[in-house]
C-alpha positions in Angstrom: -0.2 0.0 0.1 1.7 3.5 -1.2 1.0 7.2 0.2 1.8 10.6 -1.7 3.6 13.8 0.0 2.6 16.9 -0.6 5.1 16.9 -4.0 2.6 13.8 -5.5 4.9 11.2 -5.2 3.9 8.2 -4.1 6.1 6.2 -1.2 5.5 3.7 0.9 4.5 3.8 4.7 7.9 3.3 5.7 10.6 4.7 3.0 13.8 2.5 3.4 16.6 5.6 4.3 20.1 4.3 2.5 22.2 6.6 5.4 24.7 8.2 3.5 22.9 8.7 0.2 25.2 11.3 -0.9 23.7 11.9 -4.0 20.0 12.2 -2.0 22.1 14.2 1.2 24.0 16.4 -1.2 20.9 16.4 -4.4 17.6 15.4 -3.3 15.2 13.6 -5.8 13.6 16.4 -7.3 14.2 17.5 -10.7 17.4 19.8 -11.8 14.5 22.7 -13.1 13.7 22.9 -9.6 16.6 24.4 -8.6 15.2 27.4 -10.4 12.1 27.8 -8.9 14.5 27.9 -5.8 16.4 31.0 -7.3 13.0 32.6 -8.4 11.0 32.4 -4.8 14.5 33.5 -3.3 14.2 36.7 -4.8 10.1 37.3 -5.0 10.6 36.7 -1.6 13.2 39.0 -0.3 12.2 41.9 -2.1 8.5 41.6 -1.4 10.0 40.7 1.9 12.4 44.4 2.0 9.4 46.3 1.0 7.3 45.7 4.1 10.3 45.7 6.5 11.2 49.5 4.5 7.9 50.4 5.6 8.4 48.9 9.3 11.0 51.6 9.6 13.9 51.2 12.0 14.1 50.0 15.1 17.2 47.9 16.2 17.5 44.6 17.6 17.8 46.2 21.8 14.4 47.7 21.1 12.2 44.7 20.0 9.4 44.1 23.0 9.0 39.9 23.8 5.9 40.5 21.1 8.0 42.5 17.9 10.3 39.3 18.7 8.3 36.3 18.6 7.3 37.9 15.3 10.6 38.0 14.3 10.7 34.4 14.6 7.8 33.6 13.4 8.4 36.0 10.1 11.6 33.7 9.9 9.8 30.6 9.6 7.1 33.0 7.2 10.5 33.8 4.8 13.0 30.9 4.9 10.3 27.9 4.2 8.2 29.6 1.0 12.8 29.6 -0.2 12.7 26.1 -0.5 9.6 23.7 0.3 7.7 22.7 -3.2 4.9 22.6 -0.9 4.3 25.9 -0.1 2.9 28.5 -2.2 4.2 31.3 -2.4 0.9 33.6 -2.4 0.0 31.8 1.0 3.8 32.8 2.4 3.4 36.3 1.3 0.4 37.3 2.7 1.7 35.4 5.7 4.8 38.0 6.2 2.3 41.0 5.3 0.1 39.9 8.0 3.3 39.8 10.4 4.6 43.2 9.3 0.9 44.8 9.4 0.4 43.0 12.9 3.6 44.7 14.3 3.1 48.2 12.3 0.0 48.2 14.7 1.8 46.9 17.8 4.9 49.6 17.4 1.5 52.6 16.9 -0.6 51.3 20.5 3.2 51.3 22.3 4.1 55.4 20.3 0.0 55.8 21.3 -1.0 54.2 24.4 0.9 54.6 28.0 -1.0 51.1 28.9 -0.2 49.8 25.7 4.1 50.9 26.2 3.8 49.2 30.2 1.9 46.4 28.7 3.9 45.5 26.3 7.5 47.0 26.6 7.3 46.8 30.0 8.8 49.3 32.6 11.8 50.6 33.8 13.2 49.1 36.6 15.1 50.6 40.2 18.4 48.6 40.6 20.6 50.8 42.5 20.0 53.0 45.0 22.3 56.0 46.8 24.9 52.8 46.5 23.2 49.8 47.7 21.8 46.9 45.1 17.5 46.7 45.7 16.6 43.1 45.9 13.9 43.7 44.9 14.3 45.1 42.0 16.7 42.6 41.1 14.4 39.5 41.5 11.7 42.1 39.9 14.7 41.5 36.9 15.6 38.1 37.9 19.4 39.1 38.1 21.6 38.4 40.9 23.8 41.0 42.2 26.7 40.1 40.8 25.5 39.9 37.6 24.6 43.8 38.1 27.9 44.7 39.3 29.3 43.2 36.6 26.7 45.4 33.7 28.1 48.7 36.1 31.7 47.4 35.2 31.3 47.2 32.2 30.3 50.9 32.6 33.3 52.0 34.5 31.8 51.7 37.6 34.1 50.8 40.8 32.5 51.1 43.5 28.6 51.6 44.3 28.5 54.3 46.6 29.4 56.7 43.7 26.0 55.7 41.8 22.2 58.0 43.3 19.9 55.5 41.3 20.6 52.6 38.2 17.3 51.9 35.7 16.7 48.7 33.7 15.3 50.4 31.0 12.6 47.9 29.1 15.6 47.8 26.3 17.7 46.0 29.0 20.2 49.3 29.2 21.1 50.1 31.9 20.1 53.8 33.3 23.1 55.0 35.4 23.0 58.8 37.6 26.0 59.1 39.1 25.7 60.6 43.8 26.1 64.0 43.8 28.5 63.1 46.9 30.3 60.3 47.3 30.5 58.2 50.7 32.3 54.8 51.2 30.9 51.6 49.7 31.2 48.6 48.3 34.0 48.5 45.0 33.3 46.0 42.9 37.0 46.7 41.6 38.1 44.0 41.7 35.2 41.5 40.9 33.9 40.4 44.6 34.3 36.9 43.0 38.6 37.6 42.8 38.7 39.1 46.0 38.0 38.2 49.6 38.4 41.1 52.2 37.9 40.6 56.1 35.3 42.4 58.4 37.0 45.5 58.9 38.1 45.9 63.5 37.8 48.8 65.4 34.6 49.4 64.7 36.0 50.3 60.7 33.0 51.3 58.5 32.4 47.6 56.9 29.6 47.1 54.1 27.4 43.6 52.9 29.9 41.8 50.2 26.3 41.2 48.2 24.6 44.7 48.3 26.8 47.0 49.5 25.2 48.3 52.4 26.7 50.2 55.1 25.7 48.6 58.5 26.5 46.3 61.1 29.3 44.0 60.6 28.2 41.4 62.8 24.9 40.7 61.9 22.6 39.6 58.7 22.3 42.1 56.6 19.2 43.8 57.0 18.8 44.4 53.5 19.8 41.6 51.9 19.8 38.7 54.6 23.3 38.0 53.6 25.9 37.4 56.2 28.9 38.5 54.2 30.8 41.7 54.7 33.8 43.7 53.7 35.4 46.9 54.7 33.6 50.7 52.7 35.8 51.5 50.8 36.1 55.5 50.1 34.5 55.9 46.1 36.0 57.6 43.0 33.2 60.6 41.3 31.8 58.2 38.4 31.7 60.1 35.1 30.5 58.6 32.3 
């Protein structure tokens, strides 16, 4: 008993595949003229997609919301499948691409026009640090760890948490950093905390939590993050972007 595949070819219920059949592996079983059809499909889909993308306008990948990123993935599938699958009509793929682009355009309009839509789709800025102390609630909301935040700050040239007044994580995934007017003693993140562990200061010297940067009593758990790991507080240089 035989069945037909999408190309109309008759196949058995269980196809016998010869491993490392080089002709099948590289050339397949389609007629040679199908290669010319692939070139035609690529040209049609590429031109159609480029025209629609020019209509969307330019938003960088870092500015894409989660919804738009999913649309990009769906667009890639629609574009790729139509280029070399003979059972996918070009009209079907062009319709899918057009609908996805119109949907993206509608989302972009809603984000620009309505504050609630921007809040739902893009999210809101979240404070991660205030007055030299890492905000644990902010990290939890963005699924970040304190060491990850310190790494991101070092990449911006920050040496000490106390040199910062407030840090926001924007919906785009970038950090907005505002320096403190009067830097004070706080947690040094240079060199990285993973490479350096200092003893708790003695004789009443200032100490700060190694996890969040809070300056407090080194003989108890940190009241901000609950971690009991203390290092000497060091004077913070003024941070300049």
